[in-house]
C-alpha atoms as one frame of an Amber mdcrd trajectory, in Angstrom:
protein
  -0.054   0.032   0.080   1.070   3.530  -0.358  -0.132   7.021   0.665  -2.262
   9.431  -1.392  -0.193  11.331  -4.001   2.820   9.098  -3.884   2.186   6.923
  -6.992   2.250   8.362 -10.475   2.135   5.193 -12.367   0.497   1.653 -12.070
   1.584  -1.204 -14.093  -0.602  -4.441 -14.387  -0.483  -7.333 -16.711  -3.328
  -5.742 -18.645  -2.417  -2.045 -18.953  -0.319   0.859 -17.758  -2.080   3.607
 -16.086  -0.703   7.215 -15.245  -2.089   8.955 -12.285  -2.924  12.383 -12.938
  -4.498  15.236 -11.261  -7.503  14.733 -13.431  -7.750  10.942 -12.718  -6.507
   7.579 -14.029  -5.234   7.610 -17.614  -4.567   4.314 -19.571  -1.457   4.918
 -21.778  -0.620   1.362 -22.826  -2.468  -1.869 -23.070  -1.402  -5.519 -23.262
  -1.436  -7.321 -26.621  -4.780  -8.971 -27.383  -6.399  -6.897 -24.696  -9.457
  -4.643 -25.335 -10.467  -1.567 -23.588 -13.718  -3.371 -22.601 -11.654  -5.961
 -20.848  -9.620  -3.518 -18.873 -12.890  -1.449 -17.825 -14.526  -4.841 -16.941
 -11.740  -5.631 -14.541 -11.853  -2.726 -12.202 -14.359  -0.280 -10.676 -11.966
   2.582 -11.243 -13.050   5.403 -13.629 -10.454   4.984 -16.368  -9.844   7.249
 -19.253  -7.794   6.215 -22.425  -5.307   8.271 -24.228  -6.128   8.855 -27.879
  -2.662   7.482 -28.993  -3.186   4.102 -26.950   0.158   2.130 -27.371   0.574
  -1.653 -27.175   2.612  -2.763 -24.297   6.034  -4.376 -25.121   5.798  -7.711
 -23.197
């Protein structure tokens, strides 16, 4: 666990999420994973960048 304001990036097997002042922003997604799958896996309010990249795994 961590304190509020300490984490600026979250990396999971599904995606990379940047923690911004405006919320959680998905910047990269795993190959063969859809936005819908990422959204279904969490209750967090995620936003996706327009130029979403595929993670290099």
